ZARO-951333 format. One line per 10 residues: number of its first residue (from 1); for each residue x, z, y of N, C-alpha, C. Coordinates in steps of 0.2 Angstrom, whole numbers, plus 5000, padded with zeros to 4 digits. Atoms other than C-alpha are relative to their C-alpha. Layout:
BEGIN
NUM = X:Z:Y:X:Z:Y:X:Z:Y; ... .
***
This chain:
BEGIN
1 = 5000:4996:4994:5547:5483:5324:4993:5003:5001; 5007:4997:4999:5533:5496:5326:4998:5000:5007; 5003:5000:4993:5522:5498:5341:5004:5004:5005; 4996:4996:4995:5533:5512:5349:5006:4997:5002; 4994:5003:4999:5548:5502:5347:4999:4994:5005; 5001:5005:4996:5540:5487:5355:4998:5003:5007; 5002:4997:4994:5533:5498:5369:5006:5002:5004; 4994:4998:4996:5550:5505:5373:5004:4994:5002; 4996:5007:4998:5558:5487:5373:4996:4997:5006; 5004:5002:4995:5543:5482:5384:5001:5003:5007 .
11 = 4998:4996:4994:5547:5496:5396:5006:4997:5004; 4993:5002:4997:5565:5490:5399:4999:4993:5002; 5001:5007:4997:5559:5472:5400:4997:4999:5007; 5004:5000:4994:5548:5476:5414:5004:5002:5006; 4996:4998:4995:5563:5482:5424:4998:5006:5005; 5003:4995:4996:5557:5499:5430:5003:5001:5007; 4997:4999:4994:5570:5500:5444:4997:4996:5005; 5003:5004:4995:5561:5486:5453:4992:5001:5000; 5007:4998:4999:5543:5493:5451:4999:5002:5007; 5002:4997:4994:5545:5501:5468:4998:4994:5005 .
21 = 5002:5005:4995:5544:5484:5477:4993:4998:5001; 5008:5001:5000:5526:5479:5472:4996:5006:5002; 5003:4994:4999:5521:5497:5473:5000:5001:5008; 5000:4999:4993:5527:5499:5491:4996:4995:5004; 5004:5005:4997:5519:5482:5496:4993:5001:4999; 5007:4998:5002:5503:5487:5488:4997:5006:5005; 5001:4994:4996:5503:5504:5497:5000:4998:5007; 4999:5002:4993:5508:5496:5513:4993:4996:5002; 5006:5004:4998:5493:5484:5512:4994:5005:5000; 5005:4995:4999:5481:5499:5509:5000:5003:5007 .
31 = 4999:4997:4994:5488:5508:5524:4998:4996:5006; 5001:5004:4995:5487:5493:5535:4992:4998:5001; 5008:5001:5000:5468:5490:5530:4996:5006:5001; 5003:4994:5000:5464:5508:5531:4996:5002:4994; 5004:4999:5006:5458:5509:5513:5003:5006:4996; 4997:4994:5004:5460:5526:5504:5001:4999:4993; 4999:5001:5008:5466:5528:5486:4993:5002:4997; 5006:4999:5004:5451:5527:5474:5002:4998:4993; 4999:5002:5007:5449:5523:5455:5003:4993:5000; 4997:5006:5000:5452:5505:5458:5007:4999:5002 .
41 = 4993:5000:4997:5467:5507:5469:5005:5003:4995; 4995:4997:5005:5475:5519:5456:5001:4995:4994; 5000:5005:5006:5471:5506:5442:5005:4994:5002; 4996:5006:4998:5480:5492:5452:5007:5003:5001; 4993:4997:4999:5495:5504:5456:5003:5000:4993; 4997:5001:5007:5497:5505:5437:5001:4993:4998; 4999:5007:5002:5495:5487:5435:5007:4997:5003; 4994:5003:4997:5509:5483:5447:5006:5004:4998; 4994:4996:5002:5520:5497:5440:5002:4997:4993; 4998:5002:5007:5520:5490:5422:4997:4993:4998 .
51 = 5002:5006:5003:5509:5476:5416:5002:4994:5004; 4998:5006:4996:5512:5464:5431:5008:4999:5000; 4993:5000:5001:5531:5468:5430:5002:4997:4993; 4998:5002:5007:5531:5465:5411:4998:4992:5000; 5002:5007:5000:5522:5448:5414:5005:4996:5003; 4995:5004:4996:5535:5442:5427:5006:5000:4996; 4994:5000:5003:5550:5448:5418:5000:4998:4993; 5001:5002:5007:5544:5445:5400:5000:4993:5000; 5000:5007:5000:5541:5427:5404:5007:4997:5002; 4993:5002:4998:5558:5426:5413:5005:5001:4994 .
61 = 4995:4999:5005:5567:5433:5398:4998:4996:4994; 5001:5005:5006:5558:5422:5385:5003:4994:5001; 4998:5007:4999:5563:5406:5393:5008:5000:5002; 4992:4999:4998:5581:5413:5398:5004:5003:4994; 4997:4997:5005:5585:5420:5381:5007:4997:4998; 4993:5004:5001:5599:5407:5378:5005:5002:5005; 4995:4998:4995:5607:5411:5394:5002:5007:5000; 4999:4993:5000:5605:5430:5392:5004:5002:4995; 4996:4998:5005:5614:5430:5376:5007:5001:5002; 4993:4999:4998:5630:5428:5385:5001:5003:5007 .
71 = 5000:4997:4993:5625:5437:5401:5003:5007:5000; 4997:4993:4999:5636:5452:5406:4995:5005:5003; 5005:4996:4997:5621:5458:5416:4996:5004:4995; 5004:4997:5005:5611:5461:5401:5003:5006:4996; 4997:4994:5004:5623:5474:5394:4998:5006:5003; 5003:4994:4997:5614:5487:5405:4992:4999:4999; 5007:5001:5000:5595:5490:5402:4997:5000:5006; 5002:5001:4994:5593:5491:5420:4997:4993:5002; 5002:5007:4999:5592:5472:5420:4996:4997:4995; 5004:5003:5005:5581:5471:5405:5003:5000:4993 .
81 = 4998:5000:5007:5582:5469:5386:5001:4992:4999; 4999:5006:5003:5589:5454:5377:4994:4998:4995; 5006:5002:5004:5574:5445:5369:5003:4996:4994; 4998:5004:5006:5578:5439:5351:4994:4995:4998; 5005:5004:5003:5568:5425:5342:4994:5003:4997; 5006:4996:5004:5558:5437:5332:4996:5004:5005; 5004:4996:4995:5553:5446:5349:4995:4995:5003; 5004:5005:4996:5545:5430:5356:4993:5000:4999; 5007:5000:5001:5528:5430:5348:4997:5006:5003; 5003:4994:4997:5524:5448:5353:5001:5001:5007 .
91 = 4999:5000:4993:5531:5447:5370:4995:4995:5003; 5004:5005:4998:5521:5431:5373:4993:5003:5000; 5007:4997:5000:5505:5440:5367:4999:5006:5005; 5001:4995:4995:5508:5455:5378:5000:4998:5007; 5001:5003:4993:5511:5444:5393:4993:4997:5001; 5007:5002:5000:5494:5436:5389:4995:5006:5002; 5004:4994:4999:5486:5453:5388:5001:5003:5007; 4999:4998:4993:5494:5458:5405:4997:4996:5005; 5003:5005:4995:5488:5442:5413:4992:5001:5000; 5007:4999:5001:5470:5445:5406:4998:5006:5004 .
101 = 5001:4994:4997:5471:5463:5412:4999:4999:5008; 4999:5002:4993:5476:5457:5430:4994:4996:5002; 5006:5004:4998:5462:5444:5430:4994:5004:5000; 5007:4996:5001:5448:5456:5424:5000:5005:5006; 5000:4995:4995:5453:5469:5437:4998:4996:5007; 5001:5004:4994:5453:5456:5451:4992:4998:5000; 5007:5002:5000:5436:5449:5445:4995:5006:5001; 5005:4994:5000:5428:5467:5443:4999:5002:5008; 5001:4998:4993:5431:5470:5462:4994:4996:5003; 5006:5004:4998:5417:5457:5465:5002:4997:5007 .
111 = 4997:5003:4994:5429:5451:5480:5003:4994:4998; 4997:5006:5002:5432:5433:5478:5007:4998:5002; 4994:5001:4997:5447:5433:5489:5005:5004:4996; 4995:4996:5004:5455:5447:5480:5001:4997:4993; 4999:5003:5007:5451:5439:5463:5004:4994:5000; 4996:5006:4999:5459:5423:5469:5007:5001:5001; 4993:4998:4999:5475:5432:5474:5002:5002:4993; 4998:4998:5006:5475:5440:5457:5002:4994:4995; 4999:5006:5004:5474:5423:5448:5006:4997:5003; 4994:5003:4998:5487:5417:5460:5007:5003:4998 .
121 = 4994:4996:5002:5499:5431:5455:5002:4998:4993; 4999:5002:5007:5497:5426:5437:5003:4993:4999; 4998:5006:4999:5499:5408:5441:5008:4999:5002; 4993:5000:4998:5515:5412:5450:5005:5002:4995; 4995:4997:5005:5523:5422:5436:5001:4994:4995; 4998:5005:5005:5521:5407:5424:5003:4994:5004; 4997:5005:4997:5526:5394:5437:5007:5001:5002; 4993:4998:4998:5542:5403:5442:5004:5000:4994; 4995:5000:5006:5549:5405:5424:4999:4995:4995; 5001:5004:5006:5540:5394:5412:5000:4993:5001 .
131 = 5000:5007:4999:5542:5375:5410:4993:4998:4999; 4996:5005:4998:5537:5362:5415:5002:5001:5008; 4999:4999:4993:5537:5369:5433:5007:5004:5001; 4994:4996:5000:5550:5383:5432:5004:5000:5007; 4997:5000:4993:5553:5386:5450:5007:5003:5001; 4993:4997:4999:5568:5397:5447:5006:4996:4999; 4995:5005:5001:5578:5382:5443:4999:4994:5005; 5001:5005:4995:5573:5372:5459:5002:5003:5006; 4998:4998:4994:5583:5378:5473:4999:4996:5006; 5000:4993:4998:5580:5383:5487:4993:5004:4998 .
141 = 5007:4997:5002:5562:5386:5480:5001:5006:4996; 4999:4994:5004:5569:5399:5468:5000:5006:5004; 5000:4995:4996:5573:5410:5482:4994:5001:5005; 5005:5000:4996:5559:5405:5494:4993:5003:4997; 5006:4998:5003:5545:5408:5482:5000:5007:4997; 5000:4993:5003:5551:5425:5476:4997:5005:5005; 5004:4996:4995:5543:5431:5492:4993:5002:4998; 5006:4998:5003:5527:5432:5482:5000:5006:4997; 4999:4994:5003:5534:5447:5474:4997:5006:5004; 5003:4995:4996:5528:5457:5489:4994:4997:5004 .
151 = 5005:5003:4997:5516:5445:5497:4993:5001:4997; 5006:5000:5004:5503:5445:5483:4998:5008:4999; 5002:4993:5000:5503:5464:5481:4997:5003:5006; 5002:4998:4994:5501:5467:5499:4993:4997:5002; 5007:5003:4999:5487:5454:5500:4995:5002:4996; 5005:4997:5004:5478:5461:5486:4997:5006:5003; 5002:4994:4997:5477:5478:5494:4996:4998:5007; 5003:5001:4994:5473:5471:5511:4993:4997:5000; 5006:5003:5001:5459:5460:5505:4994:5004:4998; 5005:4995:5002:5450:5475:5498:4996:5002:5007 .
161 = 5004:4999:4993:5445:5477:5517:4996:4994:5002; 5004:5006:4998:5438:5460:5518:5003:4996:5005; 4996:5004:4995:5451:5453:5530:5005:4995:4997; 4994:5005:5002:5463:5438:5529:5005:5000:5005; 4995:4999:4994:5473:5444:5544:5007:4999:4997; 4993:5000:5003:5488:5445:5532:5003:4993:5000; 4998:5007:5000:5489:5426:5532:5003:4998:5007; 4997:5001:4993:5500:5426:5547:5008:4999:4999; 4993:5002:5001:5517:5419:5549:5005:5005:5001; 4995:4994:4999:5525:5435:5555:5000:5004:4993 .
171 = 4999:4996:5007:5520:5444:5538:5003:4995:4995; 4996:5005:5004:5526:5428:5529:5008:5001:5001; 4993:4999:4998:5543:5431:5538:5002:5006:4997; 4998:4994:5003:5543:5449:5533:5001:4999:4992; 5000:5001:5007:5540:5444:5515:5006:4996:4998; 4994:5004:5002:5555:5432:5515:5006:5004:5000; 4995:4996:5002:5566:5447:5515:5002:5001:4993; 4999:5000:5007:5564:5447:5497:5004:4994:4998; 4996:5006:5001:5570:5429:5497:5007:5001:5001; 4993:4998:4998:5586:5435:5506:5003:5004:4994 .
181 = 4997:4996:5006:5589:5448:5492:5001:4996:4994; 4999:5004:5005:5586:5435:5479:5006:4995:5000; 4994:5005:4999:5599:5423:5487:5006:5004:4998; 4994:4996:5002:5612:5437:5486:5000:5002:4993; 5000:4999:5007:5607:5441:5468:5003:4993:4997; 4997:5006:5002:5611:5422:5465:5007:5000:5001; 4993:5000:4999:5628:5424:5472:5003:5005:4995; 4997:4995:5005:5631:5439:5460:5000:4997:4993; 4999:5003:5007:5628:5427:5445:5002:4993:5001; 4998:5007:4999:5635:5411:5453:5004:4997:4995 .
191 = 4995:5003:5004:5650:5408:5442:4997:4999:4993; 5003:5000:5007:5640:5413:5426:4995:4994:4999; 5005:5005:5000:5626:5402:5431:5003:4993:4999; 4997:5006:5000:5637:5387:5434:5003:4998:4993; 4998:5001:5006:5645:5389:5417:4994:4998:4995; 5005:5001:5004:5628:5389:5409:4996:4994:5002; 5004:5006:4998:5622:5374:5419:4993:5002:5003; 5006:4997:4997:5609:5385:5428:5000:4998:5007; 5000:5001:4993:5603:5379:5445:4997:5005:5004; 5003:4995:4996:5600:5392:5458:5003:4998:5007 .
201 = 4998:5002:4993:5602:5392:5477:5008:5001:5001; 4993:4999:4999:5620:5399:5475:5004:4995:4995; 4996:5005:5004:5626:5388:5460:4999:4993:5002; 5001:5007:4998:5619:5372:5467:5003:4999:5007; 4998:5001:4993:5623:5375:5486:5006:5004:5002; 4994:4996:4999:5637:5387:5485:4998:5007:5003; 5001:4993:4998:5639:5406:5488:4999:5001:5008; 5000:4999:4993:5642:5404:5507:4993:4998:5003; 5006:5002:4998:5626:5394:5509:4995:5005:4999; 5005:4995:5002:5616:5407:5500:5000:5006:5004 .
211 = 4999:4994:4996:5623:5421:5510:4998:4999:5007; 5002:5002:4993:5620:5412:5527:4993:5000:5000; 5008:5000:5000:5602:5409:5521:4997:5007:5000; 5002:4993:5000:5600:5427:5518:5001:5003:5007; 4999:4997:4993:5608:5432:5535:4995:4997:5005; 5004:5004:4995:5597:5419:5544:4993:5004:4999; 5006:4997:5001:5581:5427:5536:5000:5007:5003; 5000:4993:4998:5586:5445:5540:5001:5000:5008; 4999:5001:4993:5591:5439:5558:4993:4998:5003; 5007:5002:4997:5574:5431:5561:4995:5006:5000 .
221 = 5004:4994:5001:5566:5447:5555:5001:5005:5006; 4998:4995:4995:5576:5457:5567:4998:4997:5007; 5002:5003:4994:5572:5445:5581:4992:5001:5001; 5007:4999:5000:5553:5445:5577:4998:5007:5001; 5001:4993:4998:5553:5464:5577:5001:5002:5007; 4998:4999:4993:5562:5465:5593:4995:4997:5005; 5005:5003:4995:5550:5453:5602:4993:5003:4999; 5007:4997:5001:5535:5463:5595:5001:5008:5001; 4998:4993:5000:5543:5480:5598:4995:5004:5004; 5005:4997:4996:5530:5484:5611:4994:5003:4997 .
231 = 5005:4997:5004:5517:5487:5598:5001:5007:4997; 4998:4993:5002:5526:5502:5591:5008:5000:5000; 4993:4999:4999:5543:5506:5598:5004:5004:4995; 4997:4996:5005:5547:5519:5585:5001:4996:4994; 5000:5004:5007:5543:5508:5570:5005:4994:5001; 4995:5006:4998:5553:5493:5579:5007:5003:4999; 4993:4998:5000:5568:5504:5581:5003:5002:4992; 4998:4999:5007:5568:5509:5562:5001:4994:4997; 5000:5007:5003:5565:5491:5557:5007:4997:5002; 4993:5003:4997:5580:5485:5568:5006:5004:4996 .
241 = 4994:4996:5003:5591:5499:5561:5001:4998:4992; 5000:5002:5007:5586:5494:5543:5003:4993:4999; 4998:5007:5001:5589:5475:5546:5008:4999:5002; 4993:5002:4998:5606:5476:5555:5005:5001:4995; 4995:5000:5006:5617:5482:5540:4999:4995:4995; 5001:5005:5004:5609:5469:5530:5003:4993:5002; 4997:5006:4997:5614:5455:5542:5007:5000:5000; 4992:4999:5000:5632:5462:5543:5002:4999:4993; 4998:5000:5007:5633:5463:5524:5000:4993:4998; 5000:5007:5002:5627:5445:5522:5005:4996:5003 .
251 = 4995:5003:4997:5639:5439:5535:5007:5001:4997; 4994:4998:5004:5653:5448:5526:5001:4995:4993; 5000:5004:5006:5648:5439:5510:5001:4993:5001; 4999:5007:4998:5647:5422:5519:5008:4999:5001; 4993:5001:4998:5665:5425:5524:5004:5000:4993; 4997:4999:5006:5670:5430:5506:4996:4999:4994; 5005:5002:5005:5658:5421:5494:5002:5000:4993; 4998:4999:5007:5665:5427:5478:4994:5003:4996; 5005:4997:5004:5654:5432:5463:5000:5007:5000; 5000:4993:5000:5661:5449:5463:4998:5003:5006 .
261 = 5003:4997:4994:5657:5452:5481:4993:4999:5000; 5007:5000:5000:5640:5446:5478:4997:5006:4996; 5002:4994:5003:5638:5459:5465:5000:5007:5004; 5000:4994:4996:5644:5472:5477:4995:5000:5005; 5005:5001:4994:5632:5466:5491:4993:5001:4997; 5006:4999:5004:5618:5466:5478:4998:5007:4999; 5000:4993:5001:5621:5484:5473:4998:5004:5006; 5001:4996:4993:5622:5490:5491:4993:4998:5003; 5006:5001:4997:5606:5481:5496:4994:5003:4996; 5005:4997:5004:5596:5487:5481:5000:5008:5001 .
271 = 5000:4993:4999:5602:5505:5484:4997:5001:5007; 5003:4999:4993:5597:5503:5503:4993:4999:4999; 5007:5001:5000:5580:5496:5498:4997:5006:4996; 5003:4995:5003:5577:5510:5486:4999:5006:5005; 5001:4994:4995:5580:5523:5500:4994:4999:5004; 5006:5001:4996:5567:5514:5511:4994:5000:4995; 5005:4999:5005:5556:5513:5495:4997:5007:4999; 5001:4993:5000:5557:5531:5494:4995:5002:5005; 5004:4998:4994:5549:5534:5511:4993:4996:5000; 5006:5004:5000:5536:5520:5508:4995:5003:4995 .
281 = 5004:4999:5006:5530:5526:5491:5001:5007:4998; 4999:4994:5003:5538:5541:5483:4998:5006:5005; 5002:4995:4996:5537:5552:5498:4993:5001:5001; 5007:5000:4999:5519:5548:5500:4997:5004:4994; 5003:4997:5005:5514:5552:5483:5002:5007:4998; 4998:4993:5001:5524:5568:5481:4999:5005:5005; 5000:4995:4994:5524:5576:5498:4994:4999:5004; 5006:5001:4995:5508:5569:5506:5001:4994:5005; 5000:5005:4996:5507:5558:5521:5007:4997:5002; 4994:5003:4998:5521:5546:5526:5002:5002:5007 .
291 = 4998:4998:4994:5532:5551:5540:4998:4996:5006; 5002:5004:4994:5527:5536:5551:4993:4996:4998; 5006:5003:5002:5510:5532:5542:4995:4998:5006; 5005:5001:4994:5499:5534:5558:5003:4994:5004; 4997:5006:4996:5511:5522:5567:4999:4994:4997; 5001:5006:5004:5510:5510:5553:4993:4997:5000; 5007:5002:5000:5491:5510:5552:4998:4997:5006; 5002:5003:4994:5490:5507:5570:5003:4993:5002; 4996:5006:4998:5504:5494:5572:4998:4994:4996; 5000:5006:5005:5502:5482:5557:4993:4996:5002 .
301 = 5006:5004:4998:5483:5477:5561:5001:4996:5007; 4999:5003:4994:5488:5474:5579:5005:4994:4999; 4995:5006:5001:5503:5463:5574:4997:4994:4996; 5003:5006:5004:5493:5453:5561:4995:4997:5004; 5005:5003:4996:5479:5450:5573:5002:4997:5006; 4997:5003:4994:5491:5445:5587:4998:5003:5006; 5002:4997:4994:5485:5458:5599:5006:5004:5002 .
***
């Protein structure tokens, strides 16, 4: 396999459809901290678009290759490429290169907190998929720890301003929305995972438990936003309107917790998330300022500082 073929396969391994999550979180962190885009910020945007995603999903696919061999999901490149035995050496090497790149950029900022978060992101990627820890098969930690998918990018951006205000339970609760999405994804693979002996929040505790777990997280976020709506009524209304359909969808899945319904719910949630991702990232980069950017910049620091 030549370099171009490897690069093409690496692109699909990195799941480009999911790049939007870390990019949106990183950009939101910059807005919240009042940090403009500069060379360093553009470099980290690139890192979250490809190298970090390749590290996360490349490690996942290396250690899941036996399961992926019979996975119906892998029939579409949207969910990544199937890694063969002959791919393992170069994918591992590229993962190491991605990890080194993330570490070097973190160190280059001369910001120890930022560097620590960069190393934490690398450690999380290995702990989640690689043995002996392999968090992805230790439910419910498989879903709970997936919140790092947005917590770390947001924190990396926010710490460039020298503040640790993002270490707040309310922000942690917001990040758990990713955990809710992960739980729904586990229901979408529940029967297949049980056949392969894979432990996830859904295969171990049941689809209804996973759906109610997701509904609880969305509901707690709805309540948290409602209780803090005085900070920014417009943003609160948008957030509540975004959360309500997610809650209702999870309750429907809890009532009918079949794998096929999990697949339907997951597709709807991803499509819904992509629409919001458009407003958070694509709209900003293509057309300029975000339609609620000023509200966001004022509201988030007040929320995180408890004012």
